[in-house]
VEXKOLRO-521378 format. One record per residue (C-alpha): z, x, y; residue in one letter; residue number from 1. Coordinates in nm, 3 decimals. Layout:
# residues N
SITE,Z,X,Y,A,NUM
...
***
This chain:
# residues 71
SITE,9.052,-1.099,5.622,M,1
SITE,8.721,-0.948,5.727,K,2
SITE,8.427,-0.976,5.513,K,3
SITE,8.186,-0.685,5.492,S,4
SITE,7.849,-0.708,5.661,T,5
SITE,7.695,-0.414,5.502,N,6
SITE,7.401,-0.528,5.305,Q,7
SITE,7.144,-0.315,5.129,T,8
SITE,6.771,-0.424,5.133,I,9
SITE,6.581,-0.315,4.839,E,10
SITE,6.209,-0.268,4.865,N,11
SITE,6.039,-0.256,4.523,P,12
SITE,5.816,0.023,4.495,I,13
SITE,5.473,-0.067,4.286,Q,14
SITE,5.316,0.246,4.121,E,15
SITE,4.944,0.187,4.158,N,16
SITE,4.919,-0.194,4.165,P,17
SITE,4.601,-0.343,4.034,I,18
SITE,4.372,-0.497,4.284,Q,19
SITE,4.273,-0.852,4.209,E,20
SITE,3.906,-0.868,4.170,R,21
SITE,3.687,-1.158,4.063,P,22
SITE,3.592,-1.152,3.693,I,23
SITE,3.218,-1.077,3.742,Q,24
SITE,3.303,-0.744,3.904,Q,25
SITE,3.567,-0.657,3.617,R,26
SITE,3.299,-0.737,3.369,L,27
SITE,3.057,-0.481,3.506,K,28
SITE,3.297,-0.191,3.439,Y,29
SITE,3.468,-0.332,3.122,A,30
SITE,3.535,-0.111,2.827,S,31
SITE,3.698,-0.405,2.610,C,32
SITE,3.719,-0.772,2.650,I,33
SITE,3.959,-0.954,2.429,T,34
SITE,4.008,-1.322,2.390,V,35
SITE,4.371,-1.364,2.412,E,36
SITE,4.386,-1.730,2.325,S,37
SITE,4.151,-2.040,2.347,A,38
SITE,4.373,-2.375,2.357,I,39
SITE,4.315,-2.712,2.524,R,40
SITE,3.980,-2.631,2.738,N,41
SITE,4.107,-2.306,2.858,K,42
SITE,4.025,-1.956,2.740,V,43
SITE,4.249,-1.639,2.844,N,44
SITE,4.080,-1.300,2.842,L,45
SITE,4.198,-0.961,2.881,N,46
SITE,3.957,-0.715,3.034,I,47
SITE,4.022,-0.342,3.010,S,48
SITE,3.846,-0.071,3.210,W,49
SITE,3.883,0.297,3.305,Y,50
SITE,3.966,0.379,3.677,D,51
SITE,3.818,0.682,3.876,V,52
SITE,4.111,0.881,3.732,H,53
SITE,4.025,0.804,3.368,G,54
SITE,4.328,0.589,3.314,D,55
SITE,4.301,0.266,3.136,E,56
SITE,4.367,-0.040,3.339,Q,57
SITE,4.383,-0.407,3.233,S,58
SITE,4.370,-0.760,3.380,Q,59
SITE,4.405,-1.117,3.240,Q,60
SITE,4.201,-1.399,3.339,Y,61
SITE,4.210,-1.771,3.255,S,62
SITE,3.886,-1.970,3.246,L,63
SITE,3.861,-2.340,3.235,A,64
SITE,3.617,-2.511,2.999,A,65
SITE,3.266,-2.514,3.107,G,66
SITE,3.301,-2.197,3.306,T,67
SITE,2.993,-1.974,3.296,V,68
SITE,3.021,-1.584,3.291,I,69
SITE,2.743,-1.330,3.253,E,70
SITE,2.788,-1.022,3.047,L,71
***
């Protein structure tokens, strides 16, 4: 009995992937900054901004205790 050797390779298509940027650059263009959680010396932030097309984008960041950011 022969086994089929036909395999399909799937390439996931990403729609407008968000480019990873340092938090200081995201803060410059932020429209909304939300503290998602602050537990055990770690703060999780959600930063939202509007791109050049007027669409709202967001990215999450985790900051360790003692991290200094400028707003």
